[in-house]
C-alpha positions as a printed Julia matrix, in Angstrom:
414×3 Matrix{Float64}:
 50.32   77.08  82.38
 49.69   77.48  78.65
 46.05   76.98  77.71
 45.03   76.49  74.07
 41.63   76.19  72.42
 41.51   72.64  71.08
 39.09   72.26  68.18
 39.06   68.5   68.67
 37.35   68.86  72.05
 35.99   72.39  71.48
 37.49   73.32  74.86
 40.35   75.48  76.08
 42.74   73.03  77.69
 46.07   73.09  79.5
 48.8    72.14  77.07
 51.23   69.36  77.75
 53.19   67.22  75.31
 53.48   63.44  75.15
 57.25   63.57  75.6
 58.38   65.85  78.42
 59.33   69.28  77.0
 59.37   67.98  73.42
 56.71   68.88  70.87
 55.9    67.42  67.47
 54.07   70.02  65.44
 52.34   69.59  62.07
 51.39   72.7   60.13
 49.5    72.84  56.85
 51.55   74.51  54.18
 50.62   75.98  50.82
 49.4    74.45  47.61
 52.28   75.67  45.49
 50.41   75.84  42.21
 49.84   79.51  43.06
 51.44   82.33  45.05
 50.62   82.68  48.74
 48.68   85.85  49.64
 48.65   87.8   52.91
 45.68   85.79  54.19
 47.78   82.66  53.88
 50.63   84.36  55.72
 48.31   85.23  58.57
 47.91   81.48  59.14
 51.64   80.8   58.82
 52.36   83.63  61.26
 49.97   82.28  63.88
 51.72   78.92  63.51
 55.06   80.7   63.89
 53.83   82.3   67.13
 52.76   78.85  68.39
 56.23   77.45  67.74
 58.13   80.45  69.07
 56.07   80.64  72.25
 56.46   76.93  72.94
 60.22   77.39  72.54
 60.05   80.48  74.77
 58.52   78.22  77.44
 61.42   75.8   77.07
 59.97   73.18  74.73
 62.03   71.65  71.97
 59.81   71.82  68.9
 60.12   69.6   65.84
 57.88   71.25  63.27
 56.84   70.02  59.84
 55.18   72.02  57.08
 53.52   70.33  54.13
 54.04   71.53  50.56
 51.32   70.4   48.16
 53.12   70.3   44.83
 51.23   67.5   43.09
 47.47   67.83  42.83
 44.78   68.4   40.24
 45.14   72.19  40.4
 48.9    72.08  39.97
 48.59   69.87  36.9
 45.95   72.15  35.38
 47.91   75.36  36.13
 51.14   73.95  34.73
 49.37   72.98  31.53
 47.78   76.44  31.32
 51.18   78.14  31.67
 52.97   75.72  29.36
 55.37   74.8   32.14
 56.22   71.6   33.95
 54.63   71.02  37.35
 58.09   71.12  38.88
 58.92   74.5   37.3
 55.61   75.99  38.44
 55.69   74.76  42.02
 59.42   75.37  42.58
 58.98   79.0   41.51
 56.12   79.59  43.93
 57.88   77.69  46.71
 60.97   79.87  46.34
 58.86   83.02  46.72
 57.01   81.44  49.65
 60.14   80.81  51.71
 61.62   84.12  50.61
 58.63   85.78  52.26
 59.16   83.63  55.34
 62.52   85.35  55.75
 61.02   88.8   55.22
 58.3    88.19  57.82
 60.69   86.49  60.27
 58.78   83.22  60.14
 60.98   80.37  61.3
 61.59   77.83  58.58
 60.31   74.51  59.97
 62.64   71.57  60.59
 60.85   69.56  57.92
 59.68   71.22  54.7
 58.21   68.29  52.85
 56.98   68.21  49.25
 54.14   65.83  48.46
 56.16   64.52  45.53
 58.72   63.07  47.98
 56.31   60.83  49.9
 54.69   58.85  47.08
 55.92   55.51  48.44
 54.67   56.37  51.94
 51.28   57.32  50.52
 51.11   54.06  48.58
 52.06   52.14  51.73
 49.32   53.8   53.78
 46.82   53.23  50.99
 47.64   49.52  50.83
 47.18   49.18  54.6
 43.79   50.89  54.37
 42.74   48.58  51.54
 43.86   45.54  53.54
 41.84   46.78  56.54
 38.73   47.25  54.42
 38.61   51.01  55.02
 39.57   51.84  51.43
 38.85   50.13  48.12
 39.77   50.27  44.44
 37.29   51.58  41.9
 37.68   52.24  38.18
 36.67   55.71  37.02
 37.18   57.21  33.58
 39.86   54.69  32.65
 41.82   54.89  35.89
 41.91   52.45  38.8
 41.56   54.83  41.75
 41.37   54.17  45.49
 38.67   55.67  47.73
 38.26   55.94  51.49
 34.88   54.94  52.97
 34.27   57.16  56.04
 31.6    54.82  57.35
 34.3    52.2   57.94
 36.17   54.42  60.41
 34.43   54.82  63.78
 34.49   58.43  64.86
 34.89   59.92  61.4
 34.17   63.65  61.42
 35.08   64.08  65.1
 37.26   67.1   64.38
 34.62   69.09  62.49
 31.96   67.53  64.74
 29.73   66.42  61.89
 26.71   64.23  62.55
 27.39   60.87  60.89
 23.77   59.85  61.45
 22.99   62.1   58.49
 25.6    60.48  56.26
 23.86   59.3   53.05
 23.23   55.57  52.75
 23.59   55.66  48.98
 27.18   55.23  47.79
 28.72   58.48  46.53
 32.29   59.11  45.43
 34.23   62.34  45.12
 36.93   62.03  42.5
 38.77   65.38  42.66
 41.53   66.35  45.06
 39.68   69.43  46.27
 36.32   71.08  45.77
 35.45   74.78  45.96
 33.6    76.27  48.89
 33.08   75.01  52.42
 30.32   72.34  52.22
 31.02   68.79  53.31
 31.36   66.16  50.58
 29.2    63.47  52.14
 30.62   60.41  50.47
 33.81   58.47  49.79
 36.9    60.58  49.09
 39.74   59.75  46.76
 43.1    58.6   48.14
 44.91   57.53  45.0
 44.68   58.57  41.36
 45.44   55.62  39.11
 47.19   56.55  35.89
 45.22   56.61  32.69
 46.2    57.23  29.08
 47.75   60.65  28.64
 48.71   61.21  32.29
 52.27   62.52  32.61
 52.68   62.68  36.41
 52.71   59.08  37.64
 54.83   56.78  39.79
 55.25   53.01  39.85
 54.33   51.78  43.34
 53.3    48.67  45.22
 49.63   49.46  44.54
 50.14   50.22  40.86
 50.97   53.21  38.73
 49.51   56.51  39.86
 49.84   59.5   42.19
 48.63   60.21  45.74
 45.52   62.36  46.07
 45.66   65.48  48.2
 43.55   63.73  50.84
 46.36   61.36  51.82
 49.37   63.56  51.17
 49.52   65.32  54.55
 49.07   62.07  56.45
 51.91   60.54  54.43
 54.21   63.55  54.92
 53.64   63.72  58.67
 53.82   60.0   59.43
 57.01   59.58  57.41
 58.89   62.3   59.3
 57.16   62.74  62.69
 55.48   59.37  63.2
 51.79   58.66  63.8
 51.31   60.85  66.88
 51.83   64.62  66.95
 51.23   67.06  69.8
 49.91   69.99  67.79
 48.28   70.25  64.37
 47.61   73.68  62.88
 46.04   75.24  59.83
 43.5    77.72  58.6
 39.86   77.48  59.65
 38.93   76.21  56.19
 40.92   73.05  56.95
 38.17   72.08  59.42
 35.97   71.18  56.46
 37.08   67.9   54.91
 40.88   68.3   54.88
 41.93   67.76  58.49
 39.24   65.19  59.2
 40.48   63.28  56.15
 44.09   63.51  57.35
 43.12   62.38  60.84
 40.98   59.52  59.52
 43.75   58.21  57.26
 46.45   58.25  59.94
 44.3    56.89  62.77
 42.77   54.12  60.66
 46.29   52.93  59.86
 47.82   53.21  63.35
 44.91   53.06  65.78
 46.55   55.94  67.69
 45.35   59.53  68.15
 46.96   61.54  65.35
 47.23   64.85  67.23
 46.21   65.84  70.74
 45.67   69.54  69.97
 44.13   70.99  66.8
 44.44   74.76  66.34
 42.93   76.74  63.47
 43.4    80.36  62.44
 40.59   82.62  61.3
 40.25   84.08  57.81
 41.67   87.43  56.73
 39.08   89.56  54.96
 39.73   92.63  52.81
 37.35   95.54  53.32
 34.86   93.15  54.87
 34.97   90.62  52.03
 36.76   87.32  51.69
 39.77   87.45  49.43
 39.22   85.92  46.01
 40.47   86.45  42.48
 36.91   86.85  41.25
 36.46   89.85  43.57
 39.84   91.26  42.54
 40.85   91.85  46.15
 43.72   89.39  46.61
 46.73   91.08  48.2
 50.31   89.86  48.24
 53.16   90.85  50.53
 54.74   92.86  47.72
 51.56   94.93  47.36
 51.97   96.12  50.94
 55.71   96.78  50.79
 55.2    98.7   47.54
 53.08  101.13  49.57
 56.04  101.72  51.88
 55.12   99.36  54.73
 57.94   97.55  56.46
 57.98   93.79  56.87
 57.77   94.03  60.68
 54.72   96.31  60.38
 53.0    93.73  58.18
 53.94   90.93  60.56
 52.57   92.94  63.46
 49.27   93.66  61.72
 48.77   89.97  60.96
 49.51   88.75  64.51
 47.8    91.6   66.39
 44.49   89.99  67.33
 43.01   86.64  68.28
 44.34   84.06  65.86
 40.99   82.25  65.97
 38.89   85.24  64.93
 38.33   86.75  61.51
 40.52   89.81  60.91
 39.68   92.56  58.44
 42.36   94.2   56.34
 41.97   97.81  55.28
 44.73  100.24  54.45
 43.51  102.34  57.36
 43.82   99.39  59.77
 47.32   98.65  58.53
 48.33  102.3   58.96
 46.9   102.38  62.48
 48.67   99.25  63.7
 51.89  100.39  62.04
 51.76  103.67  64.0
 51.03  101.7   67.17
 54.09   99.53  66.64
 56.31  102.47  65.7
 55.28  104.4   68.82
 56.01  101.37  70.97
 59.43  100.86  69.41
 60.27  104.51  69.96
 59.24  104.27  73.62
 61.34  101.13  74.08
 64.36  102.78  72.49
 64.0   105.76  74.83
 64.38  103.46  77.82
 68.0   102.99  76.76
 68.56  106.63  77.68
 67.71  106.12  81.36
 70.5   107.69  83.4
 69.19  107.93  86.94
 70.82  105.99  89.76
 67.59  105.83  91.74
 64.2   104.42  90.93
 60.81  104.69  92.57
 59.39  101.44  94.01
 56.52  101.66  91.51
 58.88  102.02  88.55
 60.9    99.05  89.79
 57.73   97.0   90.2
 56.6    97.86  86.67
 59.97   96.93  85.16
 59.91   93.61  86.99
 56.31   92.87  85.89
 57.02   92.75  82.15
 57.78   89.07  81.83
 54.91   87.87  84.01
 52.51   90.17  82.15
 53.55   88.74  78.8
 53.27   85.15  80.0
 49.86   85.73  81.59
 48.34   86.92  78.34
 50.13   84.48  76.05
 49.2    81.55  78.28
 45.58   82.49  77.62
 45.32   80.94  74.14
 48.15   83.05  72.71
 46.59   86.45  73.33
 49.15   88.49  71.39
 46.99   91.62  71.32
 46.35   91.54  75.07
 50.05   90.96  75.72
 51.18   93.79  73.46
 48.63   96.27  74.81
 49.65   95.49  78.39
 53.34   95.85  77.54
 52.66   99.16  75.83
 50.98  100.45  78.97
 53.93   99.38  81.12
 56.53  100.89  78.78
 54.57  104.15  78.51
 54.5   104.36  82.31
 58.22  103.65  82.55
 58.8   106.42  80.0
 57.01  108.88  82.28
 59.07  107.78  85.29
 62.26  108.17  83.25
 61.37  111.76  82.3
 61.13  112.66  86.02
 64.38  110.78  86.85
 62.51  108.1   88.78
 63.62  105.17  86.61
 67.09  103.83  87.31
 69.48  102.58  84.66
 69.37   99.18  86.36
 65.58   98.87  86.21
 65.53  100.13  82.63
 68.1    97.46  81.75
 65.89   94.78  83.37
 62.92   95.99  81.33
 64.9    96.05  78.08
 66.36   92.58  78.68
 62.9    91.12  79.23
 61.51   92.91  76.18
 64.31   91.46  74.05
 63.5    88.0   75.34
 59.82   88.55  74.57
 60.69   89.7   71.07
 62.06   86.23  70.39
 58.35   85.43  70.03
 56.92   88.62  68.58
 59.82   89.47  66.22
 58.65   93.04  65.66
 60.36   95.29  68.24
 64.16   95.06  68.01
C-alpha cells in the first residue's frame, strides 16, 4: 500500500482516492514572469514522480498545473522590459514546457493560465463576499476585495499556525506576494480593482479588475477539477501563506475539504546556499547541459533523494550521481547479453525480486533513492551471475522487462 507524508495531518498515511482508482491532482506551476530554474524543476519532477507512480499502480490521474501569468510581478517585469504581459509570460511558458520535454516530465492534462479563469475568480469572490468571509475596501483609488481569515474556522490548518496569536487589530496586505517566508498576519487581497492607469483589467460581475494571486489557484482548480482534489503538491515555500490561502478560499465557498493529501518538496540549495539572484547562484537547465550533462542525468540528480528534504547542488554531486546512473545503465545493458540456458536459484530469485523491491521502497513515501540503490545492488549481483554463466536468458529477460516497466516512473534508464 502506498503511504505518503500528508502535511495536512503531519502524518504518513495510506493513500486512497475518493473515486476508486481515479485521482484528481493539483500541482502548483510557475509564475511565468521569469524563467524557471533547476530548483523549480526539482519540485516539478517530484510531482511528475507522484503522477507516474500513481499511474504505475493503476490509477487514472487527472492532473492540473497552474500558470501564474497575471500578477504584480508580471506587470512590473513587462513594464521593465517594454513588453506586453502576454509577450513576457508566453515566452517563459514556452521555455518552461520545452524543458518539460527535455526532462521527460509529463505535461499535465490541464495547463491553466490565470488569465483564463477571471470569471471563475470573480464568481468565487462574490460568493465569499455574500458569505461575509470577504469584503470590499478602497485602497489607493481602487476598490479591492480582501479575505478575513478570522471568518473561516480552521484557517491556517495546513501550515499549523496558532490563530490564538492572530492580531486583533485590522491589518491588510495589498500585494499579490511578499518576499521571504514570514506569515502575513492579516487580511489578504483577493481582487485588485482597477484604478486610473491600469492596463490589465476585466469587466466582471464584481466590477472591473483582476484576480489577485491568492485566489487564482483556487479558481483554476475548481473550474477544471471541481472543489475536491485527492492530491495537492508544491514546493515547501507554498506552506507559508499560499496553500493555506488556496485551501481557505475553496473550502469557504464549498464547505468541502479541498484536498485530502498535501505534499511539499524541499528546496534545492547551491553550494549550501539558497538560490537567489542577489547571490548570483541561480542555475538554469541550459547551464547544466552546456557543461555536457545529459537531460536524463539532470533528471536523475533532481529525483535522487527524499523529495521532502533539502538537496544541495554542487558540480561534484552532479558528476557523482551522473556516474552512478551511467554505471547502472551499462550494467542493465549488459544483461541483454545473457546467453546461458541455465540459472542458479539465487539468480532467478534476484531477477524475480526486482518489481517487489521497487514497490516496497516507492510505497514508503516515494523513496526513489532507496529504490534505485536496491535495484543497483540486484543488477550488480545479476551481472556477476551472468559472467559465470549462472544467469539464464529467460531470467535476464524477466529482469529487463521489469526494469523497463519501472522506468515508466523513473524515466532515466532506457
